[in-house]
C-alpha positions in Angstrom: -19.8 -5.6 28.7 -17.5 -2.7 30.4 -18.7 0.7 30.1 -15.4 2.1 29.0 -15.7 0.1 25.9 -18.7 1.9 25.0 -17.1 5.3 25.8 -14.6 4.5 23.0 -16.8 2.5 20.6 -19.8 4.8 20.4 -17.7 8.1 19.4 -15.8 6.0 16.9 -18.7 4.5 15.4 -20.3 8.1 14.9 -17.1 9.4 13.4 -17.1 6.7 10.8 -20.6 7.2 10.1 -20.4 11.0 9.8 -17.4 10.3 7.3 -19.3 7.9 5.3 -22.3 10.1 5.2 -20.3 13.2 4.2 -18.6 11.3 1.5 -22.1 10.5 -0.1 -23.4 13.9 0.5 -20.8 16.0 -0.5 -19.1 13.8 -3.2 -21.7 14.8 -6.1 -23.1 18.0 -7.2 -25.9 19.5 -5.2 -28.8 19.0 -7.2 -31.1 20.7 -4.9 -29.7 24.2 -5.4 -29.0 23.7 -9.1 -32.5 22.8 -9.5 -33.8 26.2 -8.0 -31.1 28.3 -9.4 -32.2 30.2 -12.5 -28.5 31.0 -13.5 -25.4 29.2 -12.8 -22.9 31.2 -11.1 -19.8 31.5 -13.1 -17.2 28.8 -12.5 -14.5 29.4 -10.2 -11.2 28.5 -11.8 -9.3 26.1 -9.5 -5.5 26.1 -9.5 -3.9 23.0 -10.7 -1.8 21.4 -8.0 1.4 22.5 -9.9 0.4 26.0 -9.8 -0.5 25.8 -6.3 2.9 24.2 -5.4 4.8 26.7 -7.5 3.3 29.6 -5.6 3.7 27.9 -2.2 7.5 27.4 -3.0 7.7 31.1 -3.8 6.2 32.1 -0.5 8.1 29.6 1.3 11.5 30.7 0.0 10.8 34.3 0.5 9.5 33.8 4.1 12.3 31.3 5.0 15.3 33.2 3.6 16.9 30.2 2.1 20.8 30.7 2.2 23.2 29.4 -0.5 24.3 26.8 1.9 20.8 25.4 2.2 20.2 25.5 -1.6 21.0 21.8 -2.2 18.4 20.7 0.5 15.9 23.3 -0.8 16.2 22.1 -4.3 15.7 18.4 -3.1 12.6 19.4 -1.1 11.1 21.6 -4.0 11.8 18.8 -6.6 9.8 16.2 -4.3 6.9 18.9 -3.8 6.8 19.2 -7.6 6.7 15.7 -8.3 3.9 15.3 -5.7 2.0 18.1 -7.4 2.4 16.5 -10.8 1.0 13.1 -9.5 -2.0 14.8 -7.9 -2.8 16.8 -11.1 -2.8 13.5 -13.0 -5.2 11.9 -10.5 -7.4 14.9 -10.7 -7.6 14.5 -14.4 -8.3 10.8 -14.4 -11.1 11.5 -12.0 -12.5 14.4 -14.1 -12.8 11.9 -17.0 -14.9 9.3 -15.1 -16.4 11.2 -12.3 -20.0 11.0 -13.8 -19.9 7.4 -14.2 -18.6 6.5 -10.8 -21.1 4.8 -8.3 -20.7 5.3 -4.4 -18.4 2.4 -4.1 -16.1 3.6 -6.9 -16.0 7.0 -5.4 -15.0 5.6 -1.8 -12.4 3.6 -3.5 -11.0 6.4 -5.4 -10.8 8.5 -2.1 -9.1 5.7 -0.7 -6.5 5.8 -3.3 -6.0 9.4 -2.8 -5.4 9.1 0.8 -2.8 6.2 0.2 -1.1 8.3 -2.6 -1.0 11.4 -0.1 0.6 9.2 2.6 3.2 8.1 0.2 4.0 11.5 -0.9 4.2 12.7 2.8 6.6 9.9 3.4 8.7 11.3 0.4 8.6 14.7 1.7 9.7 14.2 5.3 13.2 13.3 4.9 13.7 16.1 2.5 12.0 18.6 4.6 13.9 17.1 7.6 17.3 17.5 5.7 16.6 21.3 5.0 15.2 21.8 8.7 18.3 20.7 10.5 20.3 23.1 8.4 18.1 26.1 9.5 19.2 28.7 11.9 17.0 29.1 15.0 15.2 32.2 13.4 14.4 30.0 10.3 13.3 27.1 12.5 11.1 29.6 14.4 9.4 30.8 11.1 9.1 27.4 9.7 7.3 26.2 12.9 4.9 29.2 12.6 4.2 28.6 9.1 3.4 24.8 9.6 1.3 25.7 12.8 -0.7 28.5 11.3 -0.3 28.0 7.4 0.6 31.6 7.1 3.6 33.4 5.8 4.2 36.1 8.1 0.8 37.4 7.9 -1.7 37.9 11.1 -4.7 35.9 11.4 -7.9 37.7 10.3 -10.5 37.4 13.2 
């Protein structure tokens, strides 16, 4: 067999194995630390996808300085973002109700379902985002590019 096949096959196999093992080990609660801890740490309240999206929309609108002529494209984009967030919140709630009864196969299938839904959501988001992006000034495009690259809204990255 050609050695170049091994150069690709071995790393690809390792990636798949690591992904599978991480899904198994990180999917459930960490029982080792739970057994040794005398007190439980206070639960950190997680933002819903809708709350996170609303905060993100506000930050983006402030950072990008959306103009009146871009309002229609912006509204279309935020509508898609909000709908995607509602779907993700519904999935989280569904998972929370059956989480303790899911076996390993069901967990993997659920993660696959989430990935497929996220891909579909991205496919809906791209045209709405593209319509807004083409209407932007060069300055807005530069800000948008920086935000997409760093995930930050005008803040310097902390070292």
